[in-house]
Rosetta silent file (secondary structure, phi, psi, omega in degrees, C-alpha in Angstrom):
SEQUENCE: MIAKVKETLNRSPFFYVGDKFKLLPQLKENFPHNINRFIEPFCGGGSVFLNVEANEYLLNDIDSYMVRLHEFLISYSNNQESFWDELQQNIEKYKLSATYIGRDVPMELRKEFVKTYFAKYNKEAYTQLRLDFNENKNDMMLLYMLLIYGFNRMLRFNRKGDFNLPVGNVDFNQNVVNALNSYFDFVKDKEIEFYNMDFQDFVNEVVPNEDDFIYLDPPYLITFSEYNKLWNEDSEMRLIHFLDELNENGIRFAVSNVLWHRRRYNGTFNEWAQQYNIVRIQSNYISYHDNTEKDSYEVLVKNY
SCORE:     score description
SCORE:     0.000 S_00000001
   1 L     0.000  131.655 -179.830  -39.301    2.655   16.553 S_00000001
   2 L   -90.343  126.676 -177.626  -38.989    4.862   13.465 S_00000001
   3 L   -72.877  143.667  177.864  -36.559    3.509   10.863 S_00000001
   4 L   -77.818  141.184  178.804  -33.934    5.987    9.644 S_00000001
   5 L   -86.929  127.068 -177.176  -34.148    6.991    6.023 S_00000001
   6 L   -67.821  127.368 -179.581  -30.796    6.265    4.281 S_00000001
   7 L   -77.868  137.169  177.308  -29.222    9.438    3.012 S_00000001
   8 L   -87.969  127.962 -177.791  -28.310    9.648   -0.563 S_00000001
   9 L  -109.024  149.698  178.285  -24.783   10.886   -1.161 S_00000001
  10 L   -85.466  126.566  178.023  -23.246   12.532   -4.228 S_00000001
  11 L   -93.120  130.900  175.541  -20.357   10.527   -5.739 S_00000001
  12 L   -64.013  142.638  176.949  -17.581   12.594   -7.227 S_00000001
  13 L   -80.457   10.200  177.731  -17.188   12.018  -11.017 S_00000001
  14 L  -105.995  -16.974  169.040  -13.428   11.755  -10.573 S_00000001
  15 L    57.969   42.100 -179.385  -13.421    8.535   -8.544 S_00000001
  16 L   -59.628  133.946  167.342  -10.243    9.157   -6.624 S_00000001
  17 L   -68.652  130.445  179.707   -8.709    6.131   -4.957 S_00000001
  18 L    85.278    9.880  177.671   -8.659    6.930   -1.311 S_00000001
  19 L   -74.044  177.145 -170.242  -11.261    9.709   -1.504 S_00000001
  20 L   -95.508   14.026 -173.990  -13.654   10.345    1.420 S_00000001
  21 H   -59.136  -45.546 -176.258  -16.873    9.129   -0.233 S_00000001
  22 H   -72.046  -17.608 -178.538  -17.273    6.015    1.934 S_00000001
  23 H   -94.762   -3.990 -175.054  -16.441    8.004    5.047 S_00000001
  24 H   -56.255  -41.718  177.639  -18.928   10.850    4.437 S_00000001
  25 H   -55.868  -39.695 -178.905  -21.613    9.661    6.872 S_00000001
  26 H   -74.061  -38.824  178.921  -19.065    9.696    9.666 S_00000001
  27 H   -65.678  -47.166 -173.932  -17.589   13.024    8.612 S_00000001
  28 H   -63.685  -33.283  177.534  -20.916   14.809    8.127 S_00000001
  29 L   -68.516  -13.010  179.461  -22.212   13.873   11.565 S_00000001
  30 L  -106.579   -2.587 -177.931  -19.239   15.707   12.969 S_00000001
  31 L   -88.456  149.976  173.780  -19.482   18.835   10.776 S_00000001
  32 L   -61.445  158.908 -178.163  -21.262   22.013   11.978 S_00000001
  33 L   -89.451  -34.427 -178.108  -24.831   22.506   10.833 S_00000001
  34 L  -105.688  107.482 -175.816  -24.765   26.192   10.043 S_00000001
  35 L  -124.335  118.510  175.662  -22.060   26.967    7.491 S_00000001
  36 L   -76.906  -68.816  178.028  -21.791   30.296    5.684 S_00000001
  37 E  -113.801  123.226  173.766  -18.747   29.543    3.553 S_00000001
  38 E   -87.385  120.477 -174.183  -17.371   26.006    3.251 S_00000001
  39 E  -114.469  122.702 -177.104  -13.660   26.352    2.765 S_00000001
  40 E  -129.395  103.932 -175.705  -11.642   23.347    1.548 S_00000001
  41 L   -74.822  -20.243  178.791   -7.871   23.845    1.011 S_00000001
  42 L  -125.510   76.155 -171.001   -7.290   20.253   -0.324 S_00000001
  43 L   -72.910  -36.668  179.308  -10.349   19.712   -2.455 S_00000001
  44 L    59.618 -136.761  178.245   -9.170   16.925   -4.661 S_00000001
  45 L   -74.941   -8.891  169.622  -12.043   15.201   -6.500 S_00000001
  46 L    90.615   17.165 -176.818  -14.641   17.092   -4.406 S_00000001
  47 L   -61.334  -31.255 -176.575  -16.429   14.206   -2.653 S_00000001
  48 L   -76.610  -54.279 -175.996  -16.754   16.291    0.554 S_00000001
  49 H   -59.334  -32.841 -176.746  -18.019   19.660   -0.794 S_00000001
  50 H   -66.671   -8.775 -176.497  -20.509   17.827   -2.959 S_00000001
  51 H  -124.389   20.841 -179.513  -22.250   16.577    0.246 S_00000001
  52 L  -122.974  136.986  176.581  -22.131   19.742    2.393 S_00000001
  53 L   -98.658  125.686 -177.691  -24.766   22.473    2.512 S_00000001
  54 L  -150.713  166.442  176.944  -23.328   26.001    2.685 S_00000001
  55 L   -79.467  -34.245  178.827  -24.074   29.400    1.335 S_00000001
  56 E  -138.831  158.892  178.937  -20.792   29.571   -0.567 S_00000001
  57 E  -133.701  119.785  177.558  -17.999   27.181   -1.465 S_00000001
  58 E  -114.740  117.114 -164.288  -14.374   28.206   -1.657 S_00000001
  59 E  -128.752  135.538 -176.415  -12.313   25.361   -2.954 S_00000001
  60 E  -136.239  150.245  173.051   -8.562   24.862   -3.591 S_00000001
  61 L  -150.547  141.813 -178.946   -6.206   22.371   -4.899 S_00000001
  62 L   -73.705  -19.620  177.751   -2.436   22.437   -5.558 S_00000001
  63 L   -86.751  113.983 -175.544   -3.004   20.456   -8.780 S_00000001
  64 H   -69.939  -28.023  177.667   -3.884   22.922  -11.478 S_00000001
  65 H   -71.407  -33.926  178.783   -5.343   20.197  -13.727 S_00000001
  66 H   -64.480  -41.726  178.778   -7.699   19.057  -10.971 S_00000001
  67 H   -64.064  -43.294 -177.919   -8.959   22.675  -10.594 S_00000001
  68 H   -64.169  -35.255  178.066   -9.261   23.010  -14.421 S_00000001
  69 H   -66.301  -44.845  173.345  -11.293   19.785  -14.546 S_00000001
  70 H   -54.996  -51.635 -177.582  -13.712   21.047  -11.894 S_00000001
  71 H   -63.477  -35.598  176.494  -14.175   24.327  -13.711 S_00000001
  72 H   -65.097  -41.217  177.198  -14.649   22.499  -16.924 S_00000001
  73 H   -69.615  -39.834  178.883  -17.485   20.391  -15.614 S_00000001
  74 H   -59.711  -33.774 -179.624  -19.066   23.320  -13.840 S_00000001
  75 L   -64.943  -20.252  178.830  -19.118   25.250  -17.083 S_00000001
  76 L   -97.134    0.073 -170.797  -21.432   22.594  -18.473 S_00000001
  77 L   -63.998  -28.312  177.034  -23.755   22.426  -15.474 S_00000001
  78 L  -102.847   11.372  177.071  -26.405   24.604  -17.124 S_00000001
  79 L  -147.911   57.619 -172.995  -25.870   23.121  -20.570 S_00000001
  80 H   -66.996  -30.393 -178.269  -25.511   19.377  -19.865 S_00000001
  81 H   -61.307  -38.038  177.603  -26.802   18.285  -23.214 S_00000001
  82 H   -65.812  -37.105  175.808  -23.814   19.871  -24.918 S_00000001
  83 H   -59.716  -50.951 -176.232  -21.487   18.001  -22.590 S_00000001
  84 H   -63.664  -39.443  177.737  -23.045   14.600  -23.336 S_00000001
  85 H   -59.907  -47.878 -177.028  -22.979   15.380  -27.118 S_00000001
  86 H   -65.841  -40.583  175.727  -19.328   16.312  -27.063 S_00000001
  87 H   -62.103  -47.203 -177.217  -18.433   13.340  -24.926 S_00000001
  88 H   -66.577  -36.570  175.645  -20.242   10.830  -27.068 S_00000001
  89 H   -58.689  -40.445  179.309  -18.652   12.281  -30.240 S_00000001
  90 H   -71.259  -40.067  175.259  -15.211   11.709  -28.692 S_00000001
  91 H   -58.599  -45.467  179.781  -15.979    8.193  -27.538 S_00000001
  92 H   -67.264  -37.465  176.922  -17.129    7.286  -31.019 S_00000001
  93 H   -58.703  -48.853 -174.834  -14.174    9.091  -32.607 S_00000001
  94 H   -89.464   -9.498  176.476  -11.608    7.064  -30.625 S_00000001
  95 L    66.304   40.413  173.360  -13.783    3.873  -30.634 S_00000001
  96 L   -83.368  156.302  174.112  -13.729    3.430  -26.870 S_00000001
  97 L   -68.073  150.156  177.919  -16.047    1.206  -24.978 S_00000001
  98 E  -163.861   86.219 -171.098  -19.046    2.916  -23.294 S_00000001
  99 H   -66.243  -19.148 -179.494  -21.672    0.503  -21.981 S_00000001
 100 H   -69.603  -20.818  175.441  -23.989    3.422  -21.010 S_00000001
 101 H  -114.062   11.441  175.699  -24.605    4.025  -24.774 S_00000001
 102 L    86.796    8.970  175.682  -24.346    0.421  -25.806 S_00000001
 103 E   -86.260   83.641 -175.904  -20.736    0.487  -27.031 S_00000001
 104 L   -98.415  165.942  178.143  -19.873   -2.834  -25.381 S_00000001
 105 L   -82.195  133.184  179.276  -16.852   -5.083  -25.711 S_00000001
 106 L   -50.452  143.254 -175.021  -17.438   -8.040  -28.172 S_00000001
 107 H   -63.234  -29.723  178.545  -18.340  -11.256  -26.410 S_00000001
 108 H   -65.417  -34.410  179.290  -15.353  -13.179  -27.908 S_00000001
 109 H   -71.550  -35.446  177.120  -13.000  -10.688  -26.243 S_00000001
 110 H   -62.998  -35.206 -177.661  -14.878  -11.011  -22.953 S_00000001
 111 H   -79.740  -33.478  179.958  -14.437  -14.753  -23.068 S_00000001
 112 H   -76.268  -34.237  179.863  -10.725  -14.620  -23.996 S_00000001
 113 L  -125.225   77.711 -172.273   -9.750  -11.970  -21.428 S_00000001
 114 L   -56.050  -41.422 -173.216  -12.236  -12.621  -18.652 S_00000001
 115 L  -100.774  -10.569 -172.300  -10.734  -10.184  -16.143 S_00000001
 116 L  -133.617   24.276 -174.371   -9.098   -7.565  -18.438 S_00000001
 117 H   -65.883  -32.793  177.102  -11.360   -7.241  -21.471 S_00000001
 118 H   -63.235  -44.651 -177.698  -11.970   -3.511  -21.050 S_00000001
 119 H   -65.214  -45.079  178.854   -8.254   -2.807  -20.915 S_00000001
 120 H   -61.843  -42.896 -177.658   -7.553   -5.069  -23.974 S_00000001
 121 H   -67.193  -43.463 -173.730  -10.378   -3.464  -25.952 S_00000001
 122 H   -91.972   -6.870 -172.671   -9.503    0.141  -25.151 S_00000001
 123 H   -55.102  -53.521 -177.982   -5.697    0.066  -25.088 S_00000001
 124 H   -60.678  -44.466  179.396   -5.069    1.243  -28.624 S_00000001
 125 H   -64.291  -42.848 -179.886   -7.746    3.926  -28.507 S_00000001
 126 H   -64.321  -41.599  179.233   -6.645    5.121  -25.119 S_00000001
 127 H   -58.472  -41.310  178.348   -3.027    5.384  -26.263 S_00000001
 128 H   -70.087  -40.535  175.974   -4.081    7.641  -29.154 S_00000001
 129 H   -52.948  -50.627 -178.057   -6.332    9.680  -26.817 S_00000001
 130 H   -59.852  -45.857  177.114   -3.269   10.208  -24.527 S_00000001
 131 H   -58.448  -45.762 -179.400   -1.096   11.268  -27.464 S_00000001
 132 H   -63.800  -40.568  177.055   -3.629   13.704  -28.645 S_00000001
 133 H   -62.629  -45.026 -172.796   -4.090   15.302  -25.128 S_00000001
 134 H   -71.155  -10.025  175.961   -0.316   15.628  -24.656 S_00000001
 135 H   -59.703  -41.913 -179.692   -0.033   17.593  -27.897 S_00000001
 136 H  -138.307  -18.713  176.489   -1.274   20.743  -26.190 S_00000001
 137 L    63.393   28.272  178.934   -2.859   19.819  -22.799 S_00000001
 138 L  -113.868  -12.157 -178.712   -5.727   22.273  -23.113 S_00000001
 139 L   -87.392  102.229 -176.572   -8.564   19.916  -23.997 S_00000001
 140 H   -76.139  -20.028  172.328  -10.203   19.099  -20.669 S_00000001
 141 H   -63.058  -48.038  177.869  -12.701   16.777  -22.243 S_00000001
 142 H   -63.414  -40.711  178.393   -9.819   14.535  -23.358 S_00000001
 143 H   -60.707  -46.631  177.684   -8.215   14.757  -19.949 S_00000001
 144 H   -55.994  -39.916  177.382  -11.434   13.832  -18.227 S_00000001
 145 H   -65.743  -38.158  177.192  -11.713   10.826  -20.518 S_00000001
 146 H   -62.517  -38.219 -179.598   -8.138    9.819  -19.765 S_00000001
 147 H   -66.777  -38.579 -174.682   -8.960    9.925  -16.069 S_00000001
 148 H   -77.361  -34.167 -176.277  -12.107    7.783  -16.412 S_00000001
 149 H   -93.907   -4.881 -173.747  -10.496    5.193  -18.734 S_00000001
 150 E   -85.505  164.404 -179.842   -7.040    5.232  -16.997 S_00000001
 151 H   -63.611  126.881 -179.078   -5.582    2.833  -14.466 S_00000001
 152 H    58.035   10.648  179.717   -7.035    3.501  -10.993 S_00000001
 153 H    47.868   53.516  179.134   -8.523    6.709  -12.444 S_00000001
 154 L  -105.453  159.054  171.227   -5.575    8.806  -11.327 S_00000001
 155 L  -101.202  114.589 -179.646   -4.182   12.078  -12.598 S_00000001
 156 L  -144.437  131.422 -173.255   -0.460   11.394  -13.186 S_00000001
 157 E  -126.304  143.821  178.581    2.075   13.312  -15.254 S_00000001
 158 L   -85.023 -177.238 -176.243    5.791   12.554  -15.873 S_00000001
 159 L   -65.218  -18.615  178.760    8.684   14.981  -15.408 S_00000001
 160 L   -85.114   -7.610 -178.115    8.216   16.327  -18.947 S_00000001
 161 L    90.046    8.600  178.116    4.634   17.201  -17.982 S_00000001
 162 L   -89.346  138.667  173.951    2.978   14.546  -20.095 S_00000001
 163 E   -62.542  128.988 -170.103    0.067   12.543  -18.870 S_00000001
 164 L  -135.385   20.554  176.833    1.501    9.003  -18.547 S_00000001
 165 L   -74.326  134.848  176.766   -1.086    6.794  -16.886 S_00000001
 166 L   -74.320  167.561  177.886   -1.679    3.423  -18.699 S_00000001
 167 E   -60.594  149.460  174.990   -5.163    2.224  -19.747 S_00000001
 168 L  -107.200  166.786  174.396   -7.330    0.811  -16.919 S_00000001
 169 L   -88.771   59.932 -170.566   -9.711   -2.125  -16.915 S_00000001
 170 L  -135.807  167.912 -174.501  -12.637    0.314  -16.679 S_00000001
 171 L  -140.033  157.394  169.467  -15.455    1.598  -18.782 S_00000001
 172 L   -81.024   89.150 -172.671  -17.571    4.706  -19.224 S_00000001
 173 L  -112.750 -172.138 -175.667  -20.561    3.100  -17.546 S_00000001
 174 H   -62.961  -31.943  176.849  -23.732    4.007  -15.763 S_00000001
 175 H   -59.798  -38.457 -178.880  -21.924    4.672  -12.496 S_00000001
 176 H   -69.437  -44.147  178.440  -19.855    7.425  -14.184 S_00000001
 177 H   -58.616  -43.973  178.392  -23.050    8.842  -15.771 S_00000001
 178 H   -64.152  -39.492 -179.227  -24.797    8.903  -12.417 S_00000001
 179 H   -66.778  -42.875  177.125  -21.883   10.617  -10.777 S_00000001
 180 H   -61.642  -45.891 -178.897  -21.740   13.261  -13.485 S_00000001
 181 H   -64.783  -37.367  177.013  -25.429   13.973  -13.313 S_00000001
 182 H   -65.899  -38.671  178.720  -25.268   14.370   -9.561 S_00000001
 183 H   -60.522  -51.214 -178.031  -22.305   16.699   -9.878 S_00000001
 184 H   -59.613  -44.991 -177.842  -24.051   18.876  -12.466 S_00000001
 185 H   -63.226  -35.929 -177.332  -27.264   18.967  -10.402 S_00000001
 186 H   -75.820  -40.728 -171.430  -25.404   19.986   -7.241 S_00000001
 187 H   -83.692  -20.929 -168.830  -23.150   22.698   -8.639 S_00000001
 188 L   -62.584  -25.411  178.537  -25.471   24.371  -11.105 S_00000001
 189 L  -119.735   25.653 -178.450  -27.164   26.655   -8.520 S_00000001
 190 L  -107.809  148.710  173.949  -24.239   26.999   -6.083 S_00000001
 191 L   -87.182  103.689 -175.213  -21.841   29.872   -5.402 S_00000001
 192 E  -129.735  131.787  176.443  -18.539   28.093   -6.028 S_00000001
 193 E  -131.066  129.901 -178.702  -15.098   29.541   -6.539 S_00000001
 194 E  -101.938  144.820  176.140  -11.912   27.544   -7.244 S_00000001
 195 E  -129.045  153.712  174.633   -8.340   28.403   -6.393 S_00000001
 196 L  -129.283   81.662 -172.764   -4.984   26.874   -7.289 S_00000001
 197 L  -139.291  172.524  165.395   -2.643   27.829   -4.473 S_00000001
 198 L   -62.507  143.517 -171.287   -0.679   26.586   -1.517 S_00000001
 199 H   -56.807  -43.633 -177.871   -3.165   25.683    1.223 S_00000001
 200 H   -67.958  -41.258 -179.207   -1.940   28.423    3.643 S_00000001
 201 H   -62.553  -44.088 -178.181   -1.850   31.127    0.959 S_00000001
 202 H   -60.544  -50.895  179.574   -5.403   30.120   -0.069 S_00000001
 203 H   -58.983  -41.907  175.101   -6.849   30.379    3.438 S_00000001
 204 H   -61.229  -37.395  179.679   -5.178   33.700    4.008 S_00000001
 205 H   -61.153  -43.666 -172.925   -6.503   34.836    0.697 S_00000001
 206 H   -88.021   -7.576  173.704  -10.187   34.130    1.507 S_00000001
 207 L    49.252   76.397  179.888   -9.956   35.540    5.071 S_00000001
 208 L   -65.089  154.191  174.694  -12.196   33.106    6.981 S_00000001
 209 L  -129.744  179.393 -172.792  -14.478   34.264    9.799 S_00000001
 210 L   -65.935  -16.272  176.560  -16.347   32.598   12.632 S_00000001
 211 L   -84.960  -11.423 -178.270  -19.382   31.793   10.455 S_00000001
 212 L   -90.797  167.634  177.981  -17.257   29.770    8.033 S_00000001
 213 E  -140.218  129.508 -178.435  -16.024   26.212    8.306 S_00000001
 214 E  -107.542  122.859  172.442  -12.697   24.868    7.029 S_00000001
 215 E  -111.223  127.716 -178.497  -12.380   21.124    6.262 S_00000001
 216 E  -120.237  129.024  175.121   -8.894   19.878    5.513 S_00000001
 217 L  -127.107   72.923 -177.865   -7.882   16.512    4.042 S_00000001
 218 L   -68.727  166.587  170.832   -4.094   16.994    3.509 S_00000001
 219 L   -57.842  141.760 -178.090   -1.767   14.408    2.070 S_00000001
 220 L   -92.046  125.842 -171.243   -1.000   11.854    4.795 S_00000001
 221 L   -57.427  -35.232 -170.062    2.573   11.820    5.998 S_00000001
 222 L  -109.999   13.767  175.802    2.766    8.045    6.711 S_00000001
 223 L  -114.394  168.042 -173.278    0.779    6.613    3.826 S_00000001
 224 L  -117.232  122.029  172.241    1.836    5.890    0.232 S_00000001
 225 L  -163.899  164.718  176.686    0.226    7.494   -2.828 S_00000001
 226 L   -57.707  -43.850 -177.199    1.210    9.730   -5.719 S_00000001
 227 H   -61.847  -36.644 -175.543   -0.411   12.677   -4.065 S_00000001
 228 H   -71.450  -10.320 -179.502    1.415   12.183   -0.764 S_00000001
 229 H   -68.823  -14.935 -177.366    4.773   12.559   -2.433 S_00000001
 230 H   -84.824   -7.418 -167.324    4.241   16.305   -2.273 S_00000001
 231 L  -114.057  142.523  178.256    4.065   16.256    1.572 S_00000001
 232 L  -146.494 -177.422 -177.737    6.867   16.046    4.163 S_00000001
 233 H   -59.534  -36.698  176.641    7.557   16.735    7.818 S_00000001
 234 H   -62.813  -42.542  177.835    7.955   20.498    7.134 S_00000001
 235 H   -59.367  -46.580  179.883    4.588   20.534    5.441 S_00000001
 236 H   -57.367  -46.701 -179.562    3.042   18.795    8.383 S_00000001
 237 H   -62.572  -42.320  176.674    4.495   21.178   10.888 S_00000001
 238 H   -56.914  -44.000  179.502    3.400   24.198    8.826 S_00000001
 239 H   -61.786  -48.487 -176.896   -0.136   22.814    8.760 S_00000001
 240 H   -67.433  -35.516  176.807   -0.483   22.192   12.456 S_00000001
 241 H   -65.563  -40.200  178.458    0.939   25.590   13.381 S_00000001
 242 H   -65.829  -39.137  175.615   -1.457   27.246   10.941 S_00000001
 243 H   -60.744  -39.277  177.122   -4.404   25.325   12.418 S_00000001
 244 H   -61.266  -37.979  177.642   -3.433   26.629   15.842 S_00000001
 245 H   -64.375  -43.255  178.066   -3.554   30.170   14.471 S_00000001
 246 H   -59.577  -42.200 -178.926   -7.044   29.535   13.053 S_00000001
 247 H   -64.166  -40.067  177.227   -8.188   28.274   16.392 S_00000001
 248 H   -62.410  -24.678 -177.786   -6.815   31.353   18.181 S_00000001
 249 L   -96.378    6.754  175.797   -8.813   33.502   15.743 S_00000001
 250 L    76.506   23.041  177.003  -12.082   31.558   16.466 S_00000001
 251 L   -95.267  130.589 -177.958  -12.260   29.838   13.114 S_00000001
 252 E   -75.999  136.309  175.411  -13.911   26.421   13.023 S_00000001
 253 E  -146.894  157.207  167.770  -11.998   23.612   11.400 S_00000001
 254 E  -139.961  139.982 -176.064  -11.804   19.854   11.127 S_00000001
 255 E  -132.639  133.025  176.136   -8.889   17.995    9.668 S_00000001
 256 E   -88.591  143.662  172.664   -8.608   14.316    8.589 S_00000001
 257 E  -163.018  173.628  177.298   -5.446   12.355    9.126 S_00000001
 258 E  -120.135  126.360 -176.714   -4.031    8.934    9.880 S_00000001
 259 E   -85.710  -34.238  169.134   -2.225    8.403   13.182 S_00000001
 260 E  -146.514  151.901 -175.526   -0.733    5.057   12.251 S_00000001
 261 E  -158.901  121.231  179.213   -0.617    2.916    9.106 S_00000001
 262 L    51.240   49.292  175.371    1.285   -0.322    8.386 S_00000001
 263 L    72.498    5.501  175.635    3.357   -0.020   11.492 S_00000001
 264 E  -104.358  143.725 -170.405    4.230    3.569   10.812 S_00000001
 265 E  -126.446  132.720 -177.427    3.183    6.128   13.451 S_00000001
 266 L   -99.445   77.118 -177.169    2.549    9.856   13.042 S_00000001
 267 H   -66.784  -32.475 -176.639    3.625   10.970   16.495 S_00000001
 268 H   -63.545  -49.541  179.322    3.907   14.657   15.548 S_00000001
 269 H   -64.789  -44.619 -177.313    0.289   14.908   14.451 S_00000001
 270 H   -62.614  -42.574  178.182   -1.022   12.735   17.354 S_00000001
 271 H   -61.779  -43.079  176.765    0.748   14.859   19.981 S_00000001
 272 H   -61.786  -42.222 -172.516   -0.587   18.040   18.481 S_00000001
 273 H   -68.247  -15.624 -175.583   -4.146   16.702   18.188 S_00000001
 274 L   -64.299  -22.745  177.597   -4.520   16.031   21.922 S_00000001
 275 L   -78.558   -6.911 -178.372   -5.525   19.655   22.597 S_00000001
 276 L  -115.816 -173.206  178.419   -8.583   19.286   20.299 S_00000001
 277 E   -93.666  128.893 -173.214  -11.447   16.869   19.944 S_00000001
 278 E  -110.833  121.472  178.241  -10.366   13.645   18.316 S_00000001
 279 E  -115.403  130.596  178.601  -12.967   11.404   16.625 S_00000001
 280 E   -75.927  131.276  178.112  -12.039    7.939   15.424 S_00000001
 281 E  -108.187  119.806  177.992  -13.019    7.326   11.787 S_00000001
 282 L   -78.270  115.424 -175.851  -13.612    3.703   10.772 S_00000001
 283 L  -146.504  159.825  173.048  -11.856    3.279    7.466 S_00000001
 284 L  -122.081   95.953 -175.625  -10.017    0.798    5.253 S_00000001
 285 E   -69.263  135.145  177.705   -7.226    2.748    3.613 S_00000001
 286 L  -124.184  130.513 -176.832   -6.331    1.651    0.065 S_00000001
 287 L  -100.247  162.962  177.475   -3.198    2.916   -1.615 S_00000001
 288 L   -65.507  -35.609 -175.872   -2.438    3.521   -5.287 S_00000001
 289 L   -83.575  -18.878 -174.067    0.414    0.994   -5.279 S_00000001
 290 L  -147.183  112.533 -173.966   -1.416   -1.769   -3.309 S_00000001
 291 L   -85.455    3.608  175.603   -5.216   -2.183   -3.531 S_00000001
 292 L   -83.667  155.481 -173.358   -5.467   -4.460   -0.488 S_00000001
 293 L   -75.569  146.826 -174.378   -6.877   -2.994    2.708 S_00000001
 294 E  -119.089  145.382  169.050   -4.424   -1.798    5.336 S_00000001
 295 L   -64.518  121.664  178.352   -4.596   -1.578    9.154 S_00000001
 296 E  -151.466  160.747  179.721   -4.763    2.111    9.866 S_00000001
 297 E  -121.042   94.025 -177.844   -6.094    4.476   12.527 S_00000001
 298 E   -97.660  146.044 -176.132   -7.832    7.399   10.876 S_00000001
 299 E  -137.078  159.042  169.642   -9.145   10.403   12.772 S_00000001
 300 E  -118.981  116.271 -177.670  -11.075   13.653   12.410 S_00000001
 301 E  -105.145  123.501 -176.988   -9.625   16.340   14.629 S_00000001
 302 E  -127.335  153.592 -176.478  -11.959   19.317   15.241 S_00000001
 303 L  -110.414   29.726  177.942  -11.724   22.464   17.324 S_00000001
 304 L  -141.174    0.000    0.000  -15.398   22.818   18.267 S_00000001
C-alpha cells in the first residue's frame, strides 16, 4: 500500500478566528479540478483562494479594510525585503515583542504573568500604535500590526470608525512569518483582482461563465461573531435566490454554511439545499465571544 503524501497548505497571514484553514482538505476534495477563474464573493482572510489552483482569481469582501490589507501585502510580493525592513522598523519604533527577530519578553515578566505576558508587555506600545493608526487610517502596515497583535486577531471598528480592539496575548512569531512568506510566494505570479462590493453586485460585475467556479462562505445566520452581525434573514434569502439563478445559467458554485448550531436551526437554508448536493463537513466552530468548541452541523452545498 502506497502512503499518501500529506499536502502542504498555505495559512492566511490574517489568522481569522473561524476561517476555513482547518477545513481545507475537506473543501478541496469537493472542488472542481479545472477552474479558469476562481470567484470568491466573501473572501475574508483568503485561506481558501490561497489553496486553489486557477488561471485567475476574482476576490471580493464587503470590508474595505480587508481588501486594502490584501492589496497592501500583494504590493510587496515582488519586493519582500522592503516589507520586512519596514515592519521591523515599526516593531522597534513601538518596542513591541517579536520573537522571530529575538525581541522577547523579559523572563521576570514571563514568570510574573505566566499566561498573559505578551499582553502585559505589549499593552502600552499597542495602545500607542492604535492611536497613531486612528489618526488617519491610511497606514496599512500599522493596521496589519494591530491585527496581528490584537485580541483574537480581529478587525473591529467602533461607530466613529476607529479601530478599537484591545491588545491580545500574541506575538509576531515564526508562525506569522511563515504565513506571510507563503502568501507572498503564492500571490506574486498570480492574476488576482480584488473588489469591495455587495456579493451579488460583485458576481454580476465579473459575469461568470461555465468554466469558472464560485465558492461562497457567507456570514452564518445562526452563529455569533462580529462579521455575522451584517447578515440577516433577508440577506440569506437574497443569497439562495441568487444561487438558484447561477445554477440556471450553468455556473458552478459551492457554498459553506451551518445547518444547526447550539440548538439553533437554519431551516430556510436546509430546505433550499435539498435540491443540490450536500456534503457534511466535520468542523468545530469557534466564535469570537466564546472560544470553546460548539456542537454544529456544517455543510458544503454544491451544484455539480
